[in-house]
N, C-alpha and C positions, 0 to 999 in steps of 0.2 A: 387507447385506454390509459388513463392516468393511475399510477400506482399509489398506494397509501403513502409511501415514502415521499413521492413527488408532491402530494397534497400537503404533507407535513412541513417539508423544507423546500424553499426555493433554491435554485442554483446559486444566486448571489449570497444567500445566507450560508450555504455550505462552503462556498469559496472563502467567505469572510471568516468562518470558524477555522478553516485550515490555515489561513494566513495569520490569524491571531496567535497561532502556536509558534511563529517565528522559526520554523523548521526548514522551509524551502531554501535550497541552495546552501545549506549549512554543510560543514565537513562531515565525513564519516565519523561515527561514534561507536565505541566498543559495544554498548548495550544493544544497539540495533543490529550491528554486524553479527553478534552472537545469536540473536533471534533468527536472522536469515540463515545462518549456518545450521542451527538446530532444525529449522524447517526443511532444509535440503537433506540433512542426515536422516531425520525421522521418516520423511516421505520417500527417501531413496531417489531423489530427483537431482539432475545435474545443475539446475538453475533454481534459485530462490530469491525473492525480492521483497522488500518493503517499498511499496509503490504509493505515492501520494498523488492524487488526481486533482490538478489545478484546472484553470479555465481552458487553457490551450494545450496542455501537456500532462504527461504523467512523469513524475520525477522520482528517482530511486534514492531513498535514504540509505538503504543497505542492499547489497547484492552478493550473490554467490554465482559464479559461472557466466557472468556477463561483464567481465572486467572491461573498463574503458567506456562503458555506456552509462550515462547518468540520467537520460530522459529519452522519451519518444513522444511523438505527436499523440494527443488525446484521441484523435479520431481513429487511430490504429489500436488503441489500448483495450485489451481484454478487461483490464481492471475498471475501465469506465462502465462496462456492463455490470461488473460485480457490485459496484457501489449502489446500484439500483435494486439489489437483492437484499433480502432479510437474513440470509444465511449463506453458507459456502456455495460457490458456483464451481461446477466441475465440467470441463469439456474433455471427454475421453479421446476424441479424434477431431481436431479442428479442420482437417482436410475434408471431413464429411459434414461439417456444420455450416449451413448456409450463411450464417452471420460472419464467419471467419475464413472460409475456404479461399477467397481471393485476397485476403489480407497480406500485405507485403511482409509482415512478420512471420507469416506461415509459409508463403511461397519463396521467401529469401531469408537471410540471416535475421534472427537466430533459429529459423526453421521450427517454430512452435507447432507441435502436434497436440501434446497434452497440456492442459492448464487447469489448475485448481486454485481458487483464491477465496480467502475469508475476509469479509469487510472489516475495516478498522472504523469503529463507531465511537464518537464522543459521547459524554454522559447524556446530552439532550437527544442523541440519536443521529446526529449528522455523520454521514459516512464519507470519510475523507480520503480513503485509500484502501489498500489491501496488504495482507501478507499472502504471497502466492508462490506456487511452485510450478515449474515448467519442465517438460521433457520433449525430446525431438522424435519420439515415437509414441504410438498410442499407449495409454496407461490408465490406471484407475487407483484411487486411494481406498484403503480399507477403513472400517469405522473408526479404529483407533487413530489412524493418521488424520482423518477428518476432524476428530475431536481435538487432536494436538494442534492442527493448523488454526482452528477456531480459537483455541486457548492462547496461541501465540499472537493472534490479532488482538485479543483482549489485553494481553500483557503489553503489547505495543501501545495501545491506548494509554495504559497507566504510565508507561515510560515517557510518552509524549507530554502528558499532563504534568508529570514530575519535573521534566525538563523545563517546561514553561514556568512553573512556580519557581524553580531554581534561578532562571533568568530574571524573573521579576524581583526576587530577593536580592540578587546581585546588583541590579539596577538601583534598587532602593538604597543599598549600602553605598554604592558609588555616588549617588546623589547626595546622601547625608555627608559623606566624606568631602565632597566638593564644596558643599555649603559651609562646612567647618573651616575649610581653607580660605574661604572668601571673607 
């Protein structure tokens, strides 16, 4: 069954929209680190991520509780499922969910049991990643935590777009300056 999302956006279009942000493989940035920290604190979870889902991997722009890990294979990514949803996806116990119970991220490090992720959607609707929280034991979010996580995904979208505009302006100024020197 093809979802409305899959009908609206092809995977190449989604990947293109993500890559136009010029965010992949960039250094950590305070605004995104703060969003991940807030997600962890509000939801009371040991792990929080801003995950961007590329063609072959999910890459972490920000993280709390998974230090030293910047990416995982897309085929293992819970977030790759979340970007096909229209709202927050919550897995209360991954060890009992047929989609994830044999996943190496569940059976091994970081031992994901609980996962909740809100999709990061661009203005045209392309879902490029998630703001997510993870626990190593079964858990659940309350309504306020779900609203905050969804709000943080929306804030992340705005921060990504502002960052892109800022980079474009910087490039424009650099080009003008270079042209004046020539």
